[in-house]
C-alpha positions, 0 to 999 in steps of 0.5 A: 391911941393917945397922941404923945406930946413933949413939952418944949422949953417954950411951954408949947407942946411938941409932937414926939415925931418931931424928935425923929431925924427921918421925919425932919429930913422928909419934912424939910425935903417936902417944904423945899420941893414945894418951892421947887414946884413953884419955880418949875411952874413959873418956868412952865416945866415939871419938877423933874425937868428942872432937876434934869436941867440942873443936874446936867449943868456943867456935865459933858454928859451922863448915862441914863442910869447915872442920871436916874441915880442922881435924881433918885427917880426910876429909869423908865420914868426918866426915859419918858422925861428925857424923850420929851426934853430931847423933842423940845431941843433941850437935851441930846443923846450921844453915842459913847465912843468907848462903848457904842451901846452906851448913850450919854445925855447932855444939855444942848445950847437951848437946854443950857439957856433953859437951865440958867434961870433955874440955876439962879433960883437954886442959888437964891434958895441956897443963899436964903438958907445960908442967911437963915442958918448962917454960912457955917451951919449951912456948910455943916448941914451940907457936909452932914447930909452928904455923909448921910447919903454916903452912909445910906448908899454904902449900906444899900450896896452891902 
């Protein structure tokens, strides 16, 4: 099968796949994930440990299922990650007063200390994107991506 190409206005050949939004979103996500992996490695953590810490900053605690949904990760995988982080002293589990069967996961002081450099890295990444795209375009992109996520979540629940 022949590879289809379009000629871009610059005269360079452009792959047809570059026209598809799902491909572009996945490609951008992959590039950003690589940067997150580098930050995680520098902090001697996994990407998922970084995501847990960043997700829980500013939170008074969330359930394991809520955290799994926010992180887009399977609950059994997250359970193992949370267990490791509890053992490291970065997270604590707390029984929810309203429902003694429910457990809330939140950062400890040590976990917050681990999360602070990650938050600085995340803000630097955000600032770099804003610098390259412009604040208006960056804010617009955030809004569009939020809408896309919302639309996808609604369509999955129907």
